[in-house]
N, C-alpha and C positions, 0 to 999 in steps of 0.2 A: 386317669392319671398315667403319665408315661413312665416307662421303666427307669429312666435316669432320675426322675423326680422322686420315685419310691426309694431308690438306693441312696439318694442324697439325704433323705430324711432319717435314715437308720444310722445311729452312732455306734461305732465299733472302736476297739483299741488294738493297736499294733505295737509290738515291743520296740521297734525302731522309730517309727513315726510318732507314736503316742495316740491321742484321740483323733479320729478321722471318721469320715462317712464311709458307708459300704460302697458307694460309687468310687471313691478314691482307692479303696482297697481292691476293688474289682479291676479298675482300669490300670492300676500300677502294680498288680500282682503282689499285694501285701497280705501277709498271713494274719488272720483274726485270732487273737489270743484265747478268749474265753469261750467255753461251751455255751454260756448264756447268750452271748452276742451272736453266735452261730444259729442258735434256735430262734433268736429274734429276727434275723435276716430271713430264715426259712418261713417263719410265721407271716411276716409282712408281705413277702412275695406271694405266698400261697393265698393270702387274703385278697390280693389284687389280681389273681389268676395267672401267676407265674410259678415255675418250678425250677429249682436250682440244685446242682450237685456241689458239695463243698468237700474237698479232699485235703486233709491235714491243715485245715484252716484257710485254704485258698478257695475262693469262689471260682468254679470252673465253667459250668454251662448254665445258662438261664434260658428257659424255654417257655413260650406262651402255651397255656393249657387250652 
């Protein structure tokens, strides 16, 4: 599975945009509101062999392990 497919499948919420995918949040620099959604993003990326850093709700770096 490619990185953009993984991010597209993860639903998150932004206070301005509303419900969107993690791919949209990453590419448009949108802040993820809930801690639960941040954990979900990290879990799914780790499950597929990626690591990310999320600072203040913003997905910053995604690295292949």
